[in-house]
Structure formats: C-alpha cells, structure tokens
N, C-alpha and C positions, 0 to 999 in steps of 0.2 A: 518657022522653028524659033524657039526662044533661046537666046544666048544665056550663058551661065551667069553673066554679070547683071542681067536684067531681072528685076524682081517686081512682083505686083503687090500692091498694098491695098488691103481691104479697109475702107474707112467705116467706122462704126460710130454709134451715138456716144458711147462712153469709151474712152481710151485711158488707160492707166498713165500715170505720170512718167513712168519708165518708158512705155511705148511711145508716148508723145515726144520725149527727149530723143529717142532713137530716130523717130520719123523726122524730127527737126534737123538732126545731124545729117541724115541721108539727103534731105532736100538741100540743105545749105552746101554740102559738098558736091552734089550732083549738078546743081544749076549755077551758072555764073551770075554774079550780081549785075543787074542792069539798071541804070539810072534812067528815069523817064525824061523825055525832052522838056525843056523849060516851058515851051509853048503849051504842052499838054498839062503841066502843073498849073500854069496860069489859067488855062481854060477850065480845068477841073475846079479850081478855087472860085472862079466866077460862076460856074454852074451851081456849085454848092451854095454860094451866097444867094443866088437868084431863087433856088429851091427853098431856102430858109425863109426868104422874104415872102414867097408865095404861100408857104405853109402858115406863116404868121398872119398874113392877110386873111386866109381862109378861116383860121381859128378866131380872129377878131370878128369877122362877118358872122360866123356861127354863134359866137357869144352875144352879139348885138341882136340877132334874130331871136335867140332863146330868151333874152331879157325882155324884148318887146312882146313876144308871145306870152310870157309870164305875166307881164303887166296887164295885157288885154284880157287874158283868161281870168286873172284875179278880179279885175273890174267887173267882168260879166258875171262871175260867180257871186260877187257882192250884191249886184243888182238883183239877180235871181233870188238870192237868199233874203234880201229885204222885201221883195214882192211876196215871197212865200210867207214870211213872218207877218206882213201886213194882212194878207188874206186869212191867215190863221186867226189873228186877233179879231178881224172883222166878222168872221164866222161865229166866234164866241159871243160877240156883242149882239148880233141880230137874231131875232127869233126865227124859228123854223118856218119854211114857207107854208102857207095855209093857216097858220095859227095867228089869230088876231087878238087884239087887246080885249075886245068884248067877250070872246069865248073864255079867255083866262079869267076875267072878272066874274063871269057867269058860273064858273066852276067853284069859285070861292063863296058865292052867295047861296049856293044850294045847301 
C-alpha cells in the first residue's frame, strides 16, 4: 500500500524548466546530503586519470596506424599509376602485333 507522502516521478526525455525545478526541490529536500569518503574521491580521481591516459594512448596509436596506412596506400597507388601510364605510352608507341614494317611500306608502294 502506497503512503500519502510517497510520490512516483515519471522521467521523460523532455522536462520543462518548471518541472525540473520542482523535481530538484523534491530530491534536495527528500535526500540528506552525503559526502563521499576521501579514499573514494582519490580512487575516482586516479581511475579517471588512468582512463584518460589509456584513451589518449589508443587515439595516438590509431592516428599512427592511419598515417602509416595512408603513406603506404599512397605509395602503392603512385607506383600502380606510374606503371599504368608507362604501359599506356608504350602501347601508343609500338605497332600492333602482326604488323611489320615491310607490309606498311608495301601498302604505300602500291
């Protein structure tokens, strides 16, 4: 059985400023302030610093890998492009297979 002083609060995604203020007032007056132990605060600070260092190291490693892959990929694409260009130029310079110089001169002499 629910007592008359107990109220349920439905939390929603959007709360008006007035409802938020009323909710804040209810919580502040219903719950006594509790200070966390100093050991908890120190441990939390250490944990947060360790997590920040780990996150920084992961980001640096990801950046280094991305940069290396970019350099290698760009180098490979440059070589492939150079070879393709060289083959294209060589194909334009050389006569078609089966065509000889004597058959080309014979066509002119007729």
